[in-house]
Residue, then its C-alpha position, 0 to 999 in steps of 0.5 A: m929078157n924074159t926068163g920063162t919058157v915062151m917060144f917064138t917063130g922068127i916070123i915078124e908080125a910088125v915093125g914098131e918104133i921106140s916111142d919113149l926110153s928112160p933109165t931105171n935102177n937096173g937098166i932102162s924102161l922102153t915104150v914101144n909103139t906096135g904099129k900094125m900089130d894088134i895087142s888088144d889081147t896081150g896081158i901084163g906079163d905076156s912076152i913080146a920079142v923086140c928085135g929078137a929079145c924076149l921082153t915082158v909086158v909090164s903095162r900097155n894101152n891099145k897101141t903101145f906097151q912098156a917093158d923093163v930091160s935089165n943091164e944084163t940084156l943091154a950088155m948082150t944085145t943091141l937094145g942099149q943102142f935104141k933111142k926114141g924113133t928106133r924102128v924094131n921088129l916085133e913078134r908075140a910069143l907062140m900060142p898052142t894053136s900057132r903055126l910054126g912058120g920059121h923055126m923054134v926061137s927062144g928070144h934069148v939073144d946069144g950075142v951081137g953080130e955085124l953086117q960086113e957086106l950087102v950085095d943086091e942080087g936083083s931078086s934078093w939081097r945077100l948079106l954077110f955077117q961076122v959073129p963072135e968066134s964063140l958063136a961060130c961053131y953053132i952056125a951051119r950051112k943050111g941051118s937056121i939062125c935068128i937075126d934081130g928076131v927074123s928066122l933065116t936060113v944060112n947059105q954059106v959059112n966061112d970061119s966066123a962069118f956067114s951069109v944069108n939071102i933076103i927076099p923082097h918080102t922079108q925086106e919089106q916086112t922087117i927092119i932089114y931094109e934099113y941095114q947098111p954095112g957096119r950095122q950091129v944085130n942081135i944073133e940067136v943060134d939054133l937051139i938044136s945046136r946048143y942041145i947037141e953040144r951039151l949031149i956031146q959034152n956029157r957023153t965025152e965026159a962020161h967016156k961013153i962014146d962008141e962007134d954007134s954013138i953020136d959024135i962030132s964027125l957024124l954031125q959034121k957029115a950030116g950037116f948039123i955043124p960045120e967041118s973044121 
């Protein structure tokens, strides 16, 4: 994953495909066919999110780009499961003039979740995911979450499980249409929840919390974090 300060929106530009994959001394090298996404203005060193993981372009031509994936990224994401022909969600990094259609996404995957249930509700699909307990505290009802690079709104939360609804447009424009129960996905929690946690930790450690300060109870009432 790129370690720079690039950002994404979670609005997928195209579905691409892994056209080649080879091992390196520190991970793997990926070649990605970008499908309908135009990369003619993409330069070496630019960032592209592949299923939510921010990767740095090391070479490219008109329809493909190459990126190196470290062992650390392979351990934290589903990229280690990729093979030739795997279809992937793609998004280029935000430019200063870009519209923010989803939410602020860093491309730094927090962990891997698993699809537990898919229910066809006619006008949409309801998907139930299980995530590691270490991530559950950052997921709140009506909050934002990024799944395989797709910006989505959380509908319900129950312990370390949460559900989202997928409209037909999102099904058609992403790899979500391929999902079946048991599918593993990349999860990035909302950046705001991370900063709130750090703020609370700092205030608690300094013993500066008073009745006018932000605390866990206030954030729960406001809907930023789930009630225990």
